[in-house]
N, C-alpha and C positions, 0 to 999 in steps of 0.2 A: 475028673481033673484033667486038662490038658498034654496031651503027651508031647515029647520032645520032638520031632517030625512036626504035627502042627506047628510049632512055638516058630519052628526052622523057616517054616512057608512064610508063614503071618511073617516075623521077619523081615526074611525077604524080600516079601511084599511090599514092604514099609519102606522099604531102604527104595526098592524103587520106585516105588510113589514120590516120595522125595525128590532125587532123583529129575523126576519126570518135570513136577513141579516147580524144582527149582530152573529150568532150560525155558518152564512156558515164562518165566516171570523176567529171562536174561534179556536184554543188558539191564544193569540196571544204572540211576540215572546218569550219574558218571563208570566208568574206567579209567583206570590207569595204566597205562604202555611205559616201563618202565627201562631205558635204555642201562647197562651200566659203566658207561667210559662216557667223554664229555663228547658236546655236539661240534659235527663238522665228520665227522669218520664216516665210512659205510655200514656201520652199524644203525648211529645214525641216523641217514641219509631211510635203507629201509624198513625204519620204522616208520618215517618217516608216510610213507607210502600206504603201512594197511592203517596207520591215527588216521589220517586222512579217512581212508576209502574204508572202514569201518563206522565211520562217525556221521557220513554220509548211509551208509546204509541201513542205520542202529535207528535213528533221528537222534543219537543220548550227546552225550558230550564224551571225549575221547579225549583222555590227556596222555601229553608226552610229560612222564620224568627222568631227570638225569640223577644216580646216584651213584658217578665215580670212582677208583679206587683200586688202589690192588687189582689193577689185572682186570677187571669184574667179578672179581670175590668180592666188596661188600655189597653192590647190586643185586646179586644174586639171592646171597644171605636174606636179602632183605625180603624180597620179594619171595624165597623158601619159608619167610618167619611169618607172613602174610595170612587173614584167615583165607577159610579154600572154599572160597563166594566168587569166582570170578572176577572181583571187579580187580584184582591186583595183579598185570598180566604181565610177563619178563620176552623182552626183545634182545633174547641174545647170542654169541657170536661161538668158534671152536674155542678160544680160549679164555671167555670167560667160561665154558662149561667144564673146558680141561685144570682149569687152576680152580673150580669147586668140587670135582672131584679129585685131584689131588695133595687138596687142601686135607683130606682125611690121612693121608697116611698111609692107605692103602692098598694092594694089589689089582684088586675088584672094587667096586663099586658100581649099584645101579642107583642112575637116575631116580625113578621113583621113591627112594630115600628122605627124597628132599621137594622135587621136582616135577610137576606132571607136566612134558611133552604136546601140543597143544597139532603143531605144523611145523615142517620146515618151511621158512618162506625162499631160501634161493640157498645153491651152492657152487658156487663161480670159482671154476678153475682160476689160479692166480698165472701172471704171465714171469719168465726168467730171466731178465732184461741185465743186461750186461754194463759196463764203460767200454766204449766203443776200443780204449787205448788195449781192453784185454783180447788177444788175439785169435779167441773162437768166434766158432756163430752156431755149433751145434754142441749136445751134451755130452756125444761123443771126446768133442774135438775141448772140448770144458774138463770129462772126468781124463784125458791123456796129460792137460795140461798142470794139472791140477797133483797128477801121481809127478809129472818131468822136474813143478816143482813144488815141491813139498813146505807148507809154513808159509806161502804165501799171497795167497788169496783168501778175504773175507766179504764174509755179508753179510749184511743189515737190517735190519726187522724193523718193530714196528714195538717190540717189547716179548718179558721175556715168556715164553709161553705160548704166545701167538699165531696167526696159521702162516707168518710169513717166518717165524722163526719153525716151526716147526718142519714145515716146505722144503727148508733147506739140513732140519737134520738127520730126516728123511732121506733127501739126496745124499748128504754126507756119509751115512751110515752104509744107504749100499750100494754106494761106490765104490767103497773103501777110500773115499778122502776125509783131507782132513782141510777143513777152511773154515778160518776164525769167525763166530758169530760176534754183532756186534748189536745189542739194543741200544732201540729206540724209542724219547718216548713220543710214537707217533711217527707212523709212513712217511709224515713231513721231511724231517728233516732226517731222516735215509734215506731222503729220497736229494733227499742236498747233498750230502758226505757221498752218495755213491756221483752224481753228475762231476765235483771237484775232483774226485778220485782216491780218498782217503779210504774208502772199500771199493769192490769190482763190482758185486755181485745184489741183484734183491731179489727176492720173492714177492713182485708186486702187486695189488690191487689193480687190475688195471685204469682203469680211473688214473689212476695216483701216474698210471705210466704211458697213458695212452700219446699226454701231447709231449713229451722225448724223443719218442719211438718217431712221431712223424716229425718234430727237426732235428733227426738224424743224430740226438747227442745220445742216446742210447741204440742199445741193440739187444733185439729179442732171440737168446736162447731158444725158448722153446718154451711151454704153458704147463702144468703142473697138472691135471687133468688128466683122465685112463683114456679118453677116447678128444678128437679135436671139440671146440665148442663151437654152434653156430654161429657167436658172433666175433667167433677168429679163426674163421678156417681155413689161411690162408699159414698160423701158426703152427706149428705138429709140435704133439705133444714130447713130454722130453724120454717119457716108453720109446716111442718108433724115432726117435733119432739119437738114439745110445745109451738108454738107460730100461730096460723093455721091465718090465711091472710096478714102474713110479706110478706114483697114483701120489696127490695132499689134496684134499679143497678147502677150503676157508669159505663152510655153512653157516647162515642165520637160522636161527629158528624161533619159535614163541611154547611159550612156556605159562603153565601157575602154574598156582601153591599144588604139594601133595595133596592128596584126599580131593580135588576140586571132583563134585559130583562128574562121572563118565558123561552125564544128559548135555553138562556145559562145557566139555574138549570137543561134542563132536559137533554141539552145536558151529563155536567160534572157529571148528578147526574146514567148517564145510563154509559157513564166509568167508575165512580165508581165502578158502580155494573159489569163493566165486568172484571173490576183489581181482584176486592177480591172475581172472583170467581177463581183465579187460584190457582193447590194445591200452590204452590210455599206464594201465599202470606196467605190464610190459615197457613201454615207448620209455619212460621212467626210468624202471630197473634196471634195461635196454644201455641207459646214458652213466650208469656204475658199473658197464660188465657182468649183472647180472640174468638171470632167467630165471622168471618165476619154478620155482618145485615144491608148489604145494600135496601135501602126505595126509593122511590118517593119524592119528595120535597112536595107535598101536606101530602102523607103519614107521612115522619117526623116535618111538620108544625103543626100536628095536635099530634102527640108523644110528641113534645117541651112543646106544651102549654101546655097540658095534664100534663106534669111534672112541667114546675112554678105553676100552679096553688095546683097539692099536695104539694112544698113542702114550697109556700107560707101559705099558709093553715095550716103547721103543726108549718108554726116557727109563726103563729099569734097564734095559741092553747099553744103555750109550752111556744113562750119570747126568743127563741131559735131567734143568731142574723145569717143573711146569708150573713152582708159586712162586714169584717174588722173593 
């Protein structure tokens, strides 16, 4: 009779062998990378870098698909329910993953229950920009103005639960000021109203704000990272210009369905790191205000869960909604 220990060891060996075989035959003839937002946004642009370069590296078809709706929830759930064979992947942003987590209505959430993190792609800071009619130039001056003129300021975002919304919510909470959040259907409409003076502030992706900064129609108050960005070295962080400890980034990463074999996750992660290390990829990402930031599945899982915990805690403290 086979003892229990022998049986367990044999089962583990079979599982490892199966995982390795899956990786050896990976990728399949076609891999789909789903973007849970409409074409044209930052998630779409960064996904194009990954999709195009993985197709070249693998010599197999890699298609980009769009399943937008409910702030990324529809597309994220579709991949969560797909077979865990690596044929269906998700390129998601901060907002999409937080919407997925918050949709369960729990105070805590482990991403591994639905998705297997593969690698971070980029984690760019946003730019805090103001209409020039607002008489402030630093985070400290913005906080002082908001306290002296309560209820008069508003910031636009690309939608409820988006990185641009969360960056503003955290800033308001930490500074103990009242700034009205005005959600839009994307960064474009929000930027239009910022330029028109209907809102005074925006925590904006760099590519959206850059042309207007150069034209002098927007003023940079600071960046949202915990340190100065190599792409924007002349702009101070909000932390160093008036709100110590403040940091909020809009990250983008690649995911697979939960229970995808570890060997497949490791292979895709390594291949993503390889393509993002090229000068061409760095150049294309820099045009979006982003720097490559690949990491391992284990590192990315830890990062995602920490981000989820951070923003669910903020939502609990402030009463902001992360689900549209």
